[in-house]
MARMI-59510 format. One line per field, with one value per atom (N, C-alpha, C): atom name; x negated, z negated, y negated. Coordinates in steps of 0.001 Angstrom, whole numbers. Layout:
<atoms>
name (CA:...)
u (X:...)
w (Z:...)
v (Y:...)
</atoms>
This chain:
<atoms>
name (N:CA:C:N:CA:C:N:CA:C:N:CA:C:N:CA:C:N:CA:C:N:CA:C:N:CA:C:N:CA:C:N:CA:C:N:CA:C:N:CA:C:N:CA:C:N:CA:C:N:CA:C:N:CA:C:N:CA:C:N:CA:C:N:CA:C:N:CA:C:N:CA:C:N:CA:C:N:CA:C:N:CA:C:N:CA:C:N:CA:C:N:CA:C:N:CA:C:N:CA:C:N:CA:C:N:CA:C:N:CA:C:N:CA:C:N:CA:C:N:CA:C:N:CA:C:N:CA:C:N:CA:C:N:CA:C:N:CA:C:N:CA:C:N:CA:C:N:CA:C:N:CA:C:N:CA:C:N:CA:C:N:CA:C:N:CA:C:N:CA:C:N:CA:C:N:CA:C:N:CA:C:N:CA:C:N:CA:C:N:CA:C:N:CA:C:N:CA:C:N:CA:C:N:CA:C:N:CA:C:N:CA:C:N:CA:C:N:CA:C:N:CA:C:N:CA:C:N:CA:C:N:CA:C:N:CA:C:N:CA:C:N:CA:C:N:CA:C:N:CA:C:N:CA:C:N:CA:C:N:CA:C:N:CA:C:N:CA:C:N:CA:C:N:CA:C:N:CA:C:N:CA:C:N:CA:C:N:CA:C:N:CA:C:N:CA:C:N:CA:C:N:CA:C:N:CA:C:N:CA:C:N:CA:C:N:CA:C:N:CA:C:N:CA:C:N:CA:C:N:CA:C:N:CA:C:N:CA:C:N:CA:C:N:CA:C:N:CA:C:N:CA:C:N:CA:C:N:CA:C:N:CA:C:N:CA:C:N:CA:C:N:CA:C:N:CA:C:N:CA:C:N:CA:C:N:CA:C:N:CA:C:N:CA:C:N:CA:C:N:CA:C:N:CA:C:N:CA:C:N:CA:C:N:CA:C:N:CA:C:N:CA:C:N:CA:C:N:CA:C:N:CA:C:N:CA:C:N:CA:C:N:CA:C:N:CA:C:N:CA:C:N:CA:C:N:CA:C:N:CA:C:N:CA:C:N:CA:C:N:CA:C:N:CA:C:N:CA:C:N:CA:C:N:CA:C:N:CA:C:N:CA:C:N:CA:C:N:CA:C:N:CA:C:N:CA:C:N:CA:C:N:CA:C:N:CA:C:N:CA:C:N:CA:C:N:CA:C:N:CA:C:N:CA:C:N:CA:C:N:CA:C:N:CA:C:N:CA:C:N:CA:C:N:CA:C:N:CA:C:N:CA:C:N:CA:C:N:CA:C:N:CA:C:N:CA:C:N:CA:C:N:CA:C:N:CA:C:N:CA:C:N:CA:C:N:CA:C:N:CA:C:N:CA:C:N:CA:C:N:CA:C:N:CA:C:N:CA:C:N:CA:C:N:CA:C:N:CA:C:N:CA:C:N:CA:C:N:CA:C:N:CA:C:N:CA:C:N:CA:C:N:CA:C:N:CA:C:N:CA:C:N:CA:C:N:CA:C:N:CA:C:N:CA:C:N:CA:C:N:CA:C:N:CA:C:N:CA:C:N:CA:C:N:CA:C:N:CA:C:N:CA:C:N:CA:C:N:CA:C:N:CA:C:N:CA:C:N:CA:C:N:CA:C:N:CA:C:N:CA:C:N:CA:C:N:CA:C:N:CA:C:N:CA:C:N:CA:C:N:CA:C:N:CA:C:N:CA:C:N:CA:C:N:CA:C:N:CA:C:N:CA:C:N:CA:C:N:CA:C:N:CA:C:N:CA:C:N:CA:C:N:CA:C:N:CA:C:N:CA:C:N:CA:C:N:CA:C:N:CA:C:N:CA:C:N:CA:C:N:CA:C:N:CA:C:N:CA:C:N:CA:C:N:CA:C:N:CA:C:N:CA:C:N:CA:C:N:CA:C:N:CA:C:N:CA:C:N:CA:C:N:CA:C:N:CA:C:N:CA:C:N:CA:C:N:CA:C:N:CA:C:N:CA:C:N:CA:C:N:CA:C:N:CA:C:N:CA:C:N:CA:C:N:CA:C:N:CA:C:N:CA:C:N:CA:C:N:CA:C:N:CA:C:N:CA:C:N:CA:C:N:CA:C:N:CA:C:N:CA:C:N:CA:C:N:CA:C:N:CA:C:N:CA:C:N:CA:C:N:CA:C:N:CA:C:N:CA:C:N:CA:C:N:CA:C:N:CA:C:N:CA:C:N:CA:C:N:CA:C:N:CA:C:N:CA:C:N:CA:C:N:CA:C:N:CA:C:N:CA:C:N:CA:C:N:CA:C:N:CA:C:N:CA:C:N:CA:C:N:CA:C:N:CA:C:N:CA:C:N:CA:C:N:CA:C:N:CA:C:N:CA:C:N:CA:C:N:CA:C:N:CA:C:N:CA:C:N:CA:C:N:CA:C:N:CA:C:N:CA:C:N:CA:C:N:CA:C:N:CA:C:N:CA:C:N:CA:C:N:CA:C:N:CA:C:N:CA:C:N:CA:C:N:CA:C:N:CA:C)
u (-856:0:-888:-692:-1496:-870:-1572:-1109:227:424:1691:2864:2667:3721:3976:2904:3075:3937:3675:4448:5918:6201:7590:8273:7576:8167:8450:7593:7694:8228:8757:9235:10341:11218:12295:11759:10695:10109:9425:8836:8206:9233:10433:11499:11913:11996:12407:11431:10156:9161:8897:9743:9554:8396:8730:7716:7022:5839:5152:6043:6893:7767:8748:9323:10288:9615:8426:7728:7404:6945:6606:7837:8970:10204:10644:10629:11059:10142:8832:7894:8063:8481:8653:9978:10884:12220:12221:11398:11235:12482:13259:14382:15430:15511:16556:15993:14722:14151:14644:14782:15234:14031:14083:12967:12700:11431:11147:10677:10937:10398:10780:12033:12486:11713:11514:10778:9329:8754:7376:7226:8156:8097:8230:9091:9277:7984:7328:6103:5015:4824:3773:4107:5367:5747:5649:5853:5842:4433:3484:2132:2001:1068:949:-455:-554:-1862:-2243:-1275:-1549:-245:-376:791:543:1621:1554:2618:2225:3171:3621:4920:5477:6185:5686:6288:5865:6769:6490:5985:6427:5995:4601:4038:2699:2728:1766:1543:206:231:-975:-1360:-2533:-2998:-4210:-4167:-5318:-6543:-7702:-8980:-9566:-9758:-10134:-11473:-12336:-13608:-13713:-13717:-13838:-12820:-11576:-10431:-10517:-11368:-11425:-10868:-9859:-9264:-10164:-10706:-11660:-11028:-9831:-9182:-8004:-7462:-6328:-6636:-6399:-6451:-5028:-4810:-3459:-3339:-2259:-2006:-636:-550:714:1631:2870:3775:5023:5268:6538:6417:5212:4983:5295:5272:5513:4216:3093:1815:1552:903:585:-605:-1108:-2244:-3459:-4040:-5220:-4904:-3632:-3251:-4037:-4365:-4965:-3871:-4155:-3213:-3807:-5089:-5754:-6531:-6273:-6957:-7466:-8431:-9058:-9108:-8533:-8568:-9430:-10557:-11513:-11479:-11416:-11427:-12851:-13347:-14708:-14820:-16039:-16261:-15677:-15469:-14870:-13349:-12776:-11333:-10770:-11612:-11117:-11143:-10267:-10072:-10724:-11240:-11698:-10926:-10762:-9954:-10815:-10545:-11283:-10283:-10671:-9797:-10634:-10079:-10758:-10185:-11001:-10503:-9395:-8504:-7436:-8045:-7407:-7893:-8727:-9127:-9875:-8948:-9421:-8606:-8713:-7741:-7758:-9009:-9408:-10608:-11848:-11984:-13134:-13131:-11931:-11825:-12173:-11641:-11913:-13394:-14002:-15444:-16207:-15681:-16298:-16208:-15060:-14918:-15932:-16157:-17118:-18519:-18848:-20149:-20242:-19091:-19069:-18894:-18248:-17888:-18679:-19593:-20405:-19530:-19781:-19086:-17746:-17284:-15991:-16138:-15299:-15314:-14053:-14158:-12966:-12129:-12751:-12007:-10915:-11024:-10048:-9051:-8871:-7925:-7039:-5796:-4878:-5448:-5498:-6064:-7567:-8187:-9638:-10304:-9581:-10188:-10670:-9958:-10359:-11638:-12053:-13258:-14522:-14400:-15584:-16283:-15492:-16078:-16076:-15652:-15524:-16791:-17038:-18121:-17637:-18340:-17859:-17785:-16721:-16575:-16423:-17344:-17298:-16352:-15428:-14451:-15063:-14313:-14708:-14159:-14954:-14490:-13433:-12352:-11300:-11367:-11081:-10924:-9687:-8797:-7514:-6760:-6922:-6201:-6779:-7851:-8505:-9953:-10583:-12001:-12751:-13702:-14336:-14925:-15451:-16060:-15169:-13889:-12951:-12881:-13049:-12970:-11656:-10597:-9311:-9293:-10332:-10395:-10278:-10983:-10940:-9560:-8934:-7595:-6608:-6665:-5752:-5941:-7188:-7476:-6972:-6766:-6357:-4857:-4076:-2631:-2179:-1139:-665:-54:455:1023:331:-886:-1668:-1065:-290:312:1241:1993:2897:2121:981:164:-397:-932:-1504:-420:762:1859:2215:2236:2548:1465:206:-880:-728:-328:-99:1047:2130:3286:2924:1904:1484:527:204:-650:-2129:-2507:-3928:-4499:-5779:-6454:-6038:-4920:-4386:-3475:-3238:-2389:-960:13:1406:1812:2416:2907:1758:800:-220:-1190:-1601:-2596:-2118:-832:-308:-423:-368:-471:-1917:-2868:-4285:-4845:-4006:-4474:-4811:-6027:-6493:-5791:-5680:-5114:-6024:-5414:-6207:-6868:-6336:-6885:-7731:-7595:-8356:-9001:-10156:-10830:-11025:-10796:-10949:-9705:-8666:-7410:-6361:-5715:-4668:-3505:-2266:-1055:-1037:-1513:-1364:-2242:-3209:-4035:-3182:-2165:-1287:-544:-82:614:-339:-1583:-2555:-2831:-2879:-3043:-1893:-678:489:440:29:-100:-1113:-2229:-3277:-2787:-2130:-1624:-602:269:1300:667:-307:-978:-1679:-2386:-3126:-2190:-1048:-108:474:700:1274:239:-945:-1941:-2757:-3016:-3908:-3250:-1929:-1226:-1910:-2301:-2989:-2078:-2659:-1889:-1896:-2526:-2562:-1188:-1065:238:641:1940:2489:3451:3200:4059:5051:6329:7299:7982:7477:8256:7981:8013:7923:9221:9689:10955:10748:11774:11759:10481:10146:8867:9117:8819:9026:7685:7642:6428:6668:5944:6059:5040:5534:4693:4587:3379:3141:2734:3316:2987:1559:1094:-281:-368:719:723:969:-30:97:739:1558:2100:1435:600:-99:875:540:1358:1254:2280:2301:1065:335:-844:-2071:-1985:-3117:-4281:-5488:-6700:-7624:-8550:-9526:-10519:-10780:-11761:-12916:-14120:-15311:-15997:-16397:-17146:-18372:-19511:-20713:-21437:-22067:-22848:-24047:-25225:-26438:-26419:-27051:-27193:-28675:-29005:-30419:-31003:-32234:-32879:-32698:-31924:-31775:-30532:-29749:-28490:-27476:-26400:-25350:-24000:-23253:-21879:-20954:-20122:-19213:-17789:-17179:-15814:-14893:-13880:-12911:-11556:-10896:-9576:-8618:-7370:-6333:-5038:-4440:-3199:-2089:-1347:-337:795:1735:2754:2776:3313:3408:4717:5297:6546:6257:7206:7098:8452:8435:9658:9347:10375:10210:10544:9785:10066:10242:10749:11035:12312:12956:14170:13828:14583:14417:15668:15581:16738:17858:19089:20231:20244:19626:19673:18554:17706:16583:16940:17964:18266:17514:17912:17292:15902:15069:13727:13764:14758:14857:14782:15213:15180:13780:13582:12311:12296:11263:11155:9778:9340:7997:7298:5986:5188:3955:3406:2211:1028:195:-939:-2067:-3149:-4258:-4733:-4965:-5529:-7042:-7695:-9130:-9867:-10964:-11850:-13269:-14029:-15400:-16337:-17373:-18398:-19756:-20782:-22151:-23001:-23809:-24712:-26151:-27025:-28415:-29201:-30377:-31217:-31500:-31476:-31755:-30538:-29413:-28194:-27224:-26359:-25357:-23974:-23074:-21707:-21017:-20307:-19513:-18414:-17960:-16966:-15623:-15277:-14042:-14378:-13574:-13893:-13833:-14657:-14605:-13233:-12859:-11534:-11348:-12440:-12328:-12520:-12516:-12712:-11457:-11658:-10533:-10109:-8866:-8390:-7586:-7571:-6766:-5799:-4612:-3600:-3555:-4034:-4209:-3245:-2446:-1492:-2240:-1801:-2455:-2165)
w (0:0:0:998:1019:157:52:-833:-376:949:1444:1028:1096:669:-826:-1591:-3031:-3324:-2604:-2820:-2520:-1394:-1012:-2018:-2423:-3327:-4704:-5161:-6538:-6663:-5592:-5670:-6695:-6821:-7807:-9223:-9413:-10744:-11153:-10176:-10479:-11073:-10470:-10988:-12381:-12614:-13927:-15003:-14667:-15659:-15670:-15057:-14967:-14028:-12776:-11778:-12061:-11430:-11637:-11369:-10335:-10048:-11195:-11717:-12806:-14047:-14373:-15553:-15418:-14234:-14037:-14163:-13630:-13732:-15183:-15913:-17307:-18131:-17878:-18661:-18383:-17166:-16815:-17296:-17782:-18157:-19572:-19788:-21128:-21619:-20721:-21123:-21910:-21745:-22456:-23573:-23921:-25052:-26352:-27382:-28676:-29479:-30015:-30757:-32023:-32288:-33433:-34668:-34788:-35909:-37250:-37384:-38655:-38997:-37995:-38225:-38576:-37942:-38220:-39675:-40173:-41562:-42503:-42127:-42961:-43044:-41895:-41884:-42715:-42573:-43321:-44801:-45131:-46529:-47271:-46555:-47205:-47357:-46617:-46639:-45655:-44729:-43653:-43638:-43629:-43549:-42111:-41297:-39908:-39120:-37811:-36941:-35833:-35272:-34086:-33116:-31888:-30860:-30072:-29849:-29157:-27890:-26747:-25482:-24351:-23390:-22169:-22478:-23631:-23980:-24580:-24979:-25554:-26906:-27765:-29026:-28930:-29262:-29206:-30632:-31090:-32441:-32365:-33033:-32999:-33667:-33101:-33725:-34232:-35542:-36180:-36891:-36743:-37456:-38119:-39443:-40183:-39718:-39679:-39274:-37831:-37035:-35611:-34823:-34013:-33196:-31995:-31920:-30864:-29687:-29904:-28814:-29302:-28401:-28729:-28335:-29273:-29000:-28669:-27455:-27003:-26806:-27343:-27194:-26590:-25684:-25040:-26033:-26112:-27145:-26600:-25288:-24782:-24240:-24318:-23929:-22463:-21637:-20213:-19428:-20095:-19427:-19217:-18123:-17859:-16914:-16735:-15837:-16335:-15446:-15798:-16292:-16556:-17017:-18248:-18292:-19491:-20542:-21758:-22857:-23949:-23851:-24795:-24006:-24282:-23569:-24559:-24115:-24942:-24132:-24696:-24085:-24964:-24439:-25225:-24802:-25801:-25529:-25652:-24567:-24562:-25267:-25441:-26118:-25340:-24026:-23205:-23155:-23928:-23966:-22878:-21958:-20880:-21328:-20717:-21134:-20159:-20713:-19900:-20337:-19443:-19712:-19609:-20515:-20572:-20846:-20557:-20856:-21080:-21895:-22193:-21324:-20978:-20187:-20929:-20177:-20776:-21694:-22835:-23794:-24911:-24774:-25849:-27032:-28239:-29430:-29876:-30689:-31207:-32052:-32836:-33655:-32810:-31717:-30822:-30174:-29805:-29162:-30127:-31352:-32335:-32708:-32787:-33021:-31867:-30651:-29494:-29579:-30050:-30228:-31240:-32300:-33324:-32751:-31719:-31068:-30222:-29737:-28804:-29489:-30643:-31302:-32595:-32633:-33822:-35014:-36145:-37375:-37560:-36570:-36688:-37540:-38567:-39466:-39236:-38674:-38407:-39646:-40827:-42057:-42300:-41652:-41857:-40710:-39980:-38871:-38981:-38599:-38579:-37707:-38244:-37512:-37588:-38274:-38294:-39117:-40050:-40848:-39971:-38879:-37987:-37232:-37240:-36509:-37268:-38596:-39406:-39012:-38724:-38383:-36876:-36101:-34653:-33916:-32804:-31920:-31085:-31119:-30374:-28871:-28261:-26807:-26286:-25441:-24876:-23685:-23598:-22500:-21182:-20115:-18784:-18505:-17835:-17414:-16326:-16435:-15421:-14519:-13270:-12279:-11465:-11356:-10679:-11299:-12600:-13307:-13155:-12367:-12157:-12627:-12846:-13183:-12087:-12490:-11557:-10314:-10459:-9309:-8702:-9016:-8442:-6929:-6134:-4668:-4192:-4999:-4583:-4642:-5200:-5229:-3817:-2870:-1491:-880:-1204:-678:-1215:-2522:-3143:-2529:-2334:-1797:-375:350:1755:1926:861:971:633:1316:1067:-327:-935:-2281:-3180:-3592:-4332:-5683:-6303:-7589:-7474:-6385:-6189:-5987:-5308:-5073:-6394:-7212:-8496:-9395:-9385:-10170:-9713:-8412:-7881:-8233:-8231:-8612:-10064:-10931:-12333:-12459:-11686:-11733:-11220:-10369:-9823:-10751:-11913:-12884:-12641:-11824:-11587:-12687:-12582:-13638:-13608:-14247:-14374:-15590:-16147:-17328:-16894:-17280:-16914:-17266:-16317:-16423:-16493:-17381:-17615:-16451:-15828:-14757:-13632:-13294:-12230:-12607:-13908:-14370:-14469:-14159:-14184:-12787:-11761:-10397:-10237:-9785:-9687:-8572:-8782:-7778:-6557:-5376:-4142:-3933:-4548:-4388:-5575:-6729:-7928:-8499:-8017:-8522:-10036:-10699:-12145:-12909:-12216:-12868:-12581:-13625:-13455:-14378:-13999:-14690:-16193:-16651:-18069:-18969:-18400:-19210:-19907:-19214:-19806:-21009:-20886:-22007:-23159:-22857:-23914:-24682:-23977:-24658:-25627:-25188:-26048:-27246:-27011:-28097:-29126:-28645:-29553:-30392:-29754:-30492:-31533:-31159:-32103:-33263:-32960:-34008:-34987:-34465:-35320:-36168:-35594:-36361:-37528:-37330:-38385:-39410:-38951:-39846:-40574:-39885:-40459:-40641:-40411:-40490:-39590:-38414:-37470:-37027:-36845:-36377:-34860:-34199:-32745:-32150:-30872:-30215:-30126:-30231:-30148:-28975:-28031:-26867:-27113:-27357:-27679:-26462:-25260:-24064:-23464:-24301:-23752:-24039:-23095:-23268:-23780:-24397:-24816:-25566:-26497:-27184:-28676:-29391:-30835:-31542:-32557:-33349:-34713:-34996:-36264:-37234:-38341:-39303:-40586:-41092:-42307:-43430:-44600:-45735:-46202:-47096:-47580:-49006:-49497:-50844:-50772:-51179:-51193:-52501:-52425:-53612:-53730:-54750:-54866:-54927:-54226:-54262:-55656:-56020:-57335:-57517:-58583:-58885:-58057:-57195:-56317:-57120:-56740:-57382:-56295:-56713:-55773:-55366:-54064:-53531:-52962:-53417:-53008:-51842:-50850:-49695:-49517:-50118:-49965:-48660:-48089:-46870:-46887:-46472:-46513:-45454:-45775:-44859:-44594:-43495:-43243:-44389:-44763:-45836:-47206:-47283:-48546:-49330:-48889:-49571:-49299:-50050:-49890:-49720:-48741:-48533:-49295:-50158:-50985:-50496:-49902:-49401:-50310:-50848:-51730:-51028:-51126:-50522:-51546:-51494:-52363:-51573:-51566:-50824:-51388:-50465:-50869:-49856:-50053:-49059:-48892:-47770:-47517:-46788:-47043:-46387:-44995:-44082:-42754:-42335:-41420:-40863:-39458:-38734:-37366:-37329:-36523:-36312:-34821:-34507:-33139:-32621:-31743:-31108:-29685:-29182:-27798:-27018:-25722:-24890:-25147:-24904:-25306:-24654:-23475:-22802:-23285:-24185:-24625:-25770:-26542:-27736:-28933:-30112:-31333:-31512:-32257:-32547:-33554:-34418:-35414:-36817:-37804:-39193:-39772:-40899:-41600:-42499:-43300:-44202:-44830:-45198:-45731:-44953:-44972:-44234:-45061:-44841:-45586:-45177:-46133:-45898:-46845:-46743:-47683:-48129:-49402:-49942:-49859:-49282:-49011:-49671:-50313:-50893:-50469:-49986:-49533:-50227:-50858:-51456:-51004:-51305:-50984:-52236:-52528:-53670:-53163:-53873:-53407:-53523:-52887:-52962:-54408:-54674:-56000:-56881:-56477:-57274:-56599:-57412:-56889:-56971:-56160:-56155:-57472:-58062:-59240:-58852:-59796:-59458:-59011:-59471:-59052:-58626:-57793:-57317:-58436:-58356:-59345:-59346:-60469:-60595:-59652:-59262:-58386:-56913:-56599:-55201:-54391:-53286:-52410:-51628:-51796:-51129:-49877:-48957:-47735:-47688:-47137:-47006:-45547:-45267:-43901:-43626:-42601:-42248:-41752:-42174:-41744:-40274)
v (1193:0:-1237:-2151:-3361:-4452:-5574:-6647:-7211:-7326:-7875:-6986:-5674:-4755:-4876:-5092:-5277:-6492:-7583:-8797:-8558:-7875:-7605:-6698:-5660:-4671:-5255:-6149:-6615:-8041:-8606:-9984:-10153:-9150:-9254:-9168:-8388:-8268:-9551:-10269:-11544:-12493:-12523:-13382:-12940:-11630:-11135:-11568:-11675:-12046:-13547:-14348:-15790:-16101:-16338:-16608:-17922:-18166:-19432:-20636:-20556:-21694:-21923:-20820:-20956:-21496:-20967:-21459:-22928:-23337:-24737:-25616:-25156:-25932:-26077:-24953:-25008:-25886:-25784:-26567:-28054:-28373:-29781:-30344:-29477:-29932:-30515:-31521:-32074:-32781:-33317:-34158:-33400:-32060:-31331:-30461:-30677:-29945:-30554:-29711:-30193:-30662:-31846:-32408:-31597:-31202:-30344:-31097:-32393:-33163:-32565:-32131:-31575:-30317:-29465:-28226:-28518:-29529:-29895:-30298:-31099:-31529:-30339:-29387:-28206:-27406:-27230:-26444:-27083:-28390:-29052:-29095:-29342:-29459:-28147:-27025:-25722:-25171:-25703:-25158:-24015:-24112:-23134:-22558:-21238:-20594:-20277:-19877:-19547:-19571:-19611:-19578:-18563:-18063:-17218:-17693:-17939:-18363:-17140:-17023:-15873:-16351:-15904:-16331:-15407:-15220:-14464:-13051:-12472:-11135:-11077:-12229:-12281:-12987:-12627:-13318:-14058:-15346:-16173:-16571:-16117:-16420:-17336:-18489:-19401:-18794:-19059:-18721:-20036:-20110:-21367:-21200:-22210:-22264:-23635:-23646:-24906:-25948:-25546:-26383:-26853:-26246:-26562:-25384:-25647:-24590:-24346:-23135:-22813:-22088:-21518:-20813:-20006:-19172:-18312:-16869:-15964:-14530:-14107:-13630:-13288:-11788:-11221:-9787:-9568:-8616:-8302:-7607:-8065:-7548:-6869:-6963:-6427:-5005:-4421:-3018:-2739:-3782:-3558:-3475:-3650:-3480:-1989:-1649:-251:-179:1041:1217:455:-315:-1100:-2493:-2802:-4147:-4569:-5850:-6418:-6611:-6200:-6416:-7295:-7604:-8495:-9544:-10812:-11884:-12919:-13699:-14727:-16029:-17075:-18396:-19291:-19723:-20505:-21968:-22847:-24282:-24799:-25366:-25878:-27219:-27673:-28951:-30118:-29920:-30967:-30863:-29909:-29755:-28871:-28402:-27545:-26089:-25289:-23911:-22933:-21842:-20717:-19482:-18530:-17340:-16084:-15152:-13895:-12772:-11537:-10398:-9151:-8261:-6999:-5883:-4893:-3753:-3023:-2410:-1606:-560:-343:636:43:-1225:-1886:-2119:-1837:-2058:-3517:-3933:-5299:-5528:-4521:-4659:-4869:-4115:-4279:-5653:-6110:-7415:-8544:-8485:-9535:-9543:-8353:-8285:-8931:-8789:-9434:-10946:-11462:-12906:-13416:-12625:-13033:-13172:-12388:-12505:-13771:-14233:-15359:-16708:-16719:-17977:-18124:-19072:-19299:-19671:-19020:-19361:-18690:-17938:-17266:-16018:-15898:-14743:-13926:-12714:-11894:-11615:-11649:-11369:-12394:-13562:-14623:-14708:-13611:-13587:-12364:-12510:-11380:-10268:-9048:-7930:-7843:-8812:-8864:-7786:-7166:-6109:-4957:-4703:-3628:-3927:-5194:-5574:-5208:-5061:-4812:-3511:-2487:-1185:-923:-1892:-1683:-2107:-1446:-1847:-3029:-4162:-5334:-5060:-5522:-5446:-6868:-7285:-8634:-8624:-9578:-9581:-10032:-9790:-10232:-11623:-12443:-13763:-13600:-14365:-14321:-15541:-15296:-16360:-16028:-16982:-16742:-15563:-15370:-14323:-12935:-12784:-11491:-11581:-10418:-10432:-11188:-11996:-12940:-12281:-11037:-10365:-9285:-9290:-8330:-8529:-7460:-7605:-8223:-8107:-8672:-10192:-10815:-12276:-12856:-12253:-12756:-12555:-11433:-11163:-12193:-12436:-13405:-14779:-15176:-16514:-16687:-15579:-15679:-15866:-15732:-15858:-17276:-17749:-19115:-19304:-18225:-18320:-17295:-17587:-16596:-16225:-17104:-16759:-15555:-15509:-14382:-13084:-13180:-11989:-11464:-12359:-11943:-11350:-11938:-11398:-9989:-9784:-8459:-7443:-7877:-6978:-6539:-7464:-7117:-6134:-6365:-5466:-4069:-4000:-2705:-1967:-2560:-1886:-2068:-3062:-3303:-4198:-4540:-5295:-6761:-7031:-8386:-8391:-9571:-9697:-9991:-9158:-9425:-10847:-11523:-12906:-13914:-13717:-14738:-14899:-13802:-13920:-14831:-14740:-15604:-17073:-17373:-18751:-19227:-18332:-18706:-18961:-18865:-19098:-20577:-20845:-22223:-22987:-24289:-25167:-25203:-25180:-25211:-26566:-27599:-28949:-29391:-28667:-29019:-27757:-27373:-26174:-26258:-25134:-25098:-25482:-25928:-26317:-25256:-24733:-23728:-24055:-23655:-24124:-23885:-22735:-22402:-23260:-23968:-24860:-25922:-26402:-27412:-26839:-25600:-24978:-24700:-24334:-24111:-25402:-26523:-27813:-28049:-27724:-27911:-26961:-25715:-24752:-25236:-25744:-26206:-27374:-28329:-29488:-29072:-28135:-27681:-26911:-26074:-25314:-26246:-27226:-28150:-29000:-29362:-30178:-29399:-28100:-27268:-26831:-26450:-25891:-26956:-28065:-29071:-30430:-30523:-31804:-32827:-32374:-33245:-34379:-35535:-36685:-36782:-35817:-35837:-35623:-35923:-35801:-34341:-34106:-32755:-32722:-31844:-31727:-30598:-30917:-29865:-29274:-29559:-29283:-27907:-26876:-25529:-24783:-24013:-23304:-21892:-21335:-19937:-19599:-20467:-20342:-20379:-19317:-19260:-19388:-20220:-20392:-19755:-18696:-17988:-18569:-19084:-19778:-18953:-18813:-18047:-18993:-18788:-19633:-19434:-20328:-20225:-19710:-19115:-18549:-17052:-16272:-14821:-14356:-13328:-12672:-11301:-11101:-9817:-8643:-7566:-6360:-5735:-4969:-4328:-3450:-3690:-2889:-3211:-4224:-4546:-5114:-4750:-5266:-5815:-6653:-7199:-6111:-6023:-5071:-5879:-5591:-6335:-5649:-6456:-5958:-6858:-6493:-7326:-7025:-8039:-7834:-8781:-8287:-9113:-10212:-11321:-12440:-12691:-13338:-13664:-14481:-14164:-14896:-14277:-13190:-12496:-12817:-13789:-14095:-12993:-13015:-11998:-12685:-12221:-12685:-11751:-12319:-11526:-11772:-10757:-10873:-10055:-10725:-10075:-10028:-8886:-8728:-8125:-8580:-8022:-7911:-6723:-6507:-7390:-8002:-8973:-8984:-9875:-10196:-11709:-12158:-13585:-13861:-15001:-15387:-15950:-15745:-16349:-16882:-17834:-18388:-18894:-19217:-19726:-21217:-21943:-23356:-23605:-24788:-25217:-24554:-25264:-24763:-24329:-23348:-22935:-23292:-23202:-23501:-22496:-22908:-22092:-20719:-20579:-19279:-18335:-18801:-17976:-17042:-17376:-16601:-17144:-16712:-17189:-16590:-17310:-16809:-15666:-15661:-14603:-15169:-14390:-14853:-14757:-15416:-15311:-14089:-13964:-12831:-12785:-11608:-11418:-10315:-10343:-9372:-9036:-7856:-7467:-8341:-8644:-9528:-9138:-9844:-9663:-11044:-11176:-12391:-12260:-13238:-13139:-14300:-13980:-14979:-14641:-15613:-15380:-16376:-15856:-16699:-16192:-16939:-16544:-16697:-15678:-15758:-15761:-16451:-16589:-15296:-15252:-14041:-13651:-12367:-11860:-11725:-12307:-12200:-11226:-10654:-9728:-10365:-9868:-10395:-10049:-10991:-10649:-9663:-8830:-7798:-8355:-9544:-10204:-11622:-12237:-13579:-14606:-15643:-16714:-17377:-17938:-18555:-19733:-20373:-21542:-21201:-19915:-19509:-19833:-20509:-20853:-19621:-19202:-17985:-18329:-17392:-17500:-16342:-16577:-15538:-15098:-13893:-13418:-12269:-12400:-11362:-10128:-8948:-7711:-7420)
</atoms>
């Protein structure tokens, strides 16, 4: 089956997954979006430890280093990926504010992927990210750079570039189970007139602004104009599980110091903020979810970690 046949066969599926044209139209429909000011105040007033954005069958989790958002770890959540489809992707924000896209081969675990991010991002500690505990024992896997939603050296790059509507071709390739991310890869196709610019970059800017406003009470502008987009917000207060105790995980640092990581099983409350368009359905009710309370300190060479964290240790509430 050639690429043209793929496009014909899967054109209806492209529409079902929100084609690039539909996504662009919805994203541009700012005039009928519901203002989220009330939800923003609720999130900041309640205290927020982390957020997860849910859209287009994907979950986007911010990767933060010292209150700086460095990118988004995205995982496919609708179970419609198959074959060689990418189910884990990494969107990194450069110092100039521009985004680059990466993806892991099919079969890579979340722990391997998060360990790979730790190799790429200075100062990032997987212990402070949802799912990061699995990275401690995982072999890091570095993702592949994406161009036009495909691996940069994929032979199909030339084929995609030869079609007048390359977004539709990339979407069809994803639907056929090839190495592309369902829905997202089509949104990474670069503009023919502006190399390096792709549609989803605008949405990533909006995600970053919204994340920073909720997590850090940022005064930066917040663009609320995304449709069918639920923001899951987690509180910053952990409730220790019954009988839970602190578990110490010491690890050596260069120079002889020791990093002392303490974890305690807990639960944390979550809720949804922002409104979606009426045809999207509700985001869902809030509730509680299992989490771990984490405290990290460093002791100088020659000293050992105390058995329990100091009383003044700043703890983080990390969803499991």
